[in-house]
N, C-alpha and C positions, 0 to 999 in steps of 0.2 A: 764370673757372672753374678751381680747383686739380689737382692732379694726385689728388687723394685721389677728386674728384668723377667722371674721366676714367676711371677703372679702374672704380670704382663702374656710370660707364653700359657699363662694357663686360663685366665681370662681370655685367651681370644680360644684355646683347643678345643674346650667344651661346647662351649659358641655354638663351632665348625663342623666339630663331631652333629650336635644335633640337625644342623642344616644340611648336612649328607644324609641323612638320614630319611628325613624326610624329604627328601629333594627324591631318593629313589623311591620310597612309598609314591611318591605322587607322580612318576612320568610313567608306572606301570612295572617298575622293577622289583615286582615285591617275590618274583620265584626267585629271584637270584636273592635275596635279603635270607627265602625259606631254604634257598640251599646251602646258605653259607652258614647257618644257625645251624641243621641238619648236618652238616659235616664235620661242625665243632664239636656238635656235641655226641658223636658217633666217636670221633676220631679220641675225647678225654672221657667216653666210657670206655676204652676199648685201652687205652692207658691205666685206664682205674684198675679195670681187670686184670693188665698185667702185672700190677704191685701188686695185688691180695694174691696172685700166685706164685709171684716170685717170696712173698713172705712181709713187704716190705711193709705193708696194711691188713695187720692184723685182728680190727679189734670185733666184740661182739655184734651181728648186724649188719656188718659195713655191707655185703651182697642186696642189704633194701634199701639204702642212700640212693638218691640220686646226687652225684657227685658233681653235678656240673657248677652251683655256685659255690662248692670248694674250690674247683676249679678258678672260677674266674677273681673270686678273691685274693686270690691266693697268683695268678699273675696280670692284677693289680697293682699289689703290693711290690711283686720283685718290681713292675715297671719302675712305677714310682721311686723306688730307690734307688735303683741306675739311675734313672732319670736327676735325682738331689743330689746325687753324687757326682757324676757329668757335669754340674749346673754349677758345683764349684771345684772344679778343678782344674790345672793350671797347666800340667803336661802333658805327654803322653800319659806316661806311667799311668799318672792317676785317673787319665779319664777309663782306663782299664780295669781298675780296683774294685769298682764297685758294680761289675759283674758278678765277681764269686760273693759282694754280699745279699745282693738283690736274687740270686740264686738262693743261697742260706734260708733268708727272709723271705722269699714266698716256698720254700719246701718246710720252714712250719708253723707258716698261716695253710698250706697244707693238711699239713698230720691235724694241727690242731681243730679244724675246722671238721677234716675228717670226723673225729675224735667226739667229738661236739655233737652231729650230726645222727653219726651212727648210736650213740647213747638215745638223743632226742628220736628217732625214727622206734628203737625197743621200746622207749617207756609208753610214748605214739599204740602200738601192736601188744602193749598189753593191757591199753585201756579199751580197745576194740575187741580183746578177745573173749570175755565175758559176754558182750552183747551179739558176740556171732554166736556165740554155743547158745543162749537164749534164744533166739528168735528161730535157729534152726529147728533145736525142739517144739516151739510154740507150731511151727510148717511143718512137720513132721506130727505131731498130736490131730492135724488139722486134717489129717490123710494125705497129704502130699510123701514123694521118695525121696529119698539121701538125691541124689541130684538134682531134682527140682529144688527139696530145699536150700542148698547148697548154690543154688543158683539166685534164688528168691533172694536168700542173706546176702549174698557180694551187693544185691543191687539194693540192697534199703544200707548197705554199710557205707558213711564218707570214703570217698576213692582216694586212700593213703594204705599202709602197708598192708594189713590183714586183707583185706579187699585187696588188693591187688592180688595179695600171695593167694588165693582162694579161687581169682582168677584166672589165674595162670594155670593151678592145676584144669581147673574145667576144660580153659581152650586146647589142654594138652590131651585131655579123655574126648576133647572132639576129635582132636586129629590122631585115635587112634592110638596112645599112647599109653604104657602100661602102667594101672595104676600103682602099685609099688614101686617103681622106678622113680611116679609121680612128689609120692610120700615121699617115699627117703630124699628124695633132690630136695623138696621142700624140709624135710628134717634138719639137713644139712644147712642149709642157708638162714632156717632162722633158731636162733641159741634162747629159746624160750621154755622150760620143761614143759607148760603149761600148755601150748600151741603142739608140742611130742604129743601129749598124751591126747591132746584132742584128731588127729589126725589117725592114733592109734585106734584109737571111741571109732572113728569111719571106718578106719579098714577093717577090722575087726566084724564092723555090725553089718559090714555093705557083702563081706566074706561068710561070716557064718550064718550069719540072715537073725539076728536079734535085733532086739528092739534098741531103738539109739534117743528116743524123748526123754525119758530118764535119768543114761547115763549123760544125756548131754546137758541138763538141767539141774543133775548134783555136781556137772562140773564150773559151770557158771558159776556156782556157788561157793564153789571150793576157793574158786581164784577171788572173786570176790572179799571173799574173809580174808584172804592171803594178802591182795591189795588194802585190807582196812587193816590188817597187821604194821603190812608196809607202811604207811602214814601215821597210824602212831608210833612207831619206831621214831620217823623221820621227825614228829614233833618233838619226842624226848628227848634227840640229839641236840635241835635247833639252838634250847637253853642251854647246853653246853656250850654250841659253835657261838651262841653271843656273849657266853660271859670274858672271854680273851678281850674284846675288840670294849665292851663297856668295862673293864678294869685299868685297860690301858688309855683308852683316849677318855672314852665320854665321863666317868667319875673322876681325873682329875680338872677335865674343863667345868664341871659346875662345881668343881669345890674352885674353883679358883675365879670363878666368877659370884660365889657366894661371899667366902672370904676373904676375897681384895679388898674389900674398905674393912672392914677389919687390921690386916695387916697392914694396911698404907696408915689408920690412923695409931697401931700401936707406932708404926717408923715414926712418923711425924711428934709423937709421943719421950720416944726414947729418943731425941734427934737425931736420927739417922739420914 
């Protein structure tokens, strides 16, 4: 199969898939599409849970991530690798050889994507945590109870990692689950020491009846100071990391551009 045939197949495939999806929506088959999407999401989340339980993927914050995007990228990479390999195959043995290669490519993309997504989720969680502690301290100072303040804090936060985790705790409490079990499960899912301190503060405040406002305010201030120190450290490391590309690539290119006329003139004067 030549390159022209591959381009024709790709050009025909994507418009066909688009028209098929559009026709399904127009002919009131939205329920079928929703069921397919729901089934795809449920199956891949179950597979991710099995990978986590078996220890194949054990990144910090992996239980907080939504793995659907990672699975979709991995499957697209796998199918594209298999398709390209089959396109250039001329025998039965060469037709079967792209399948292991596609599996390896898809697994690598899935692993790297889940790792990157976990790191991004933890970073976003750390950004929202001081805001959650500060908002809850203000709400408690205004006269709300801890449960009501936590509910209002969840509603005020962006609908992502920290808000979703706190919302799960609220739903569990509404279902009558034990507070200790809910807090312990949340501690195991979130690999952030400041968040565990936040939960410890909430648990001790509700159990002992002590005031939470001052403790939450101090926790928020300490988290912000820690993030500021971390940002300063990253800024200091950036200069060191920029040194290698500057020395290896940018400086030689600048020297060549600036000194090349001088070198050419010297060569011409020397008769080279």
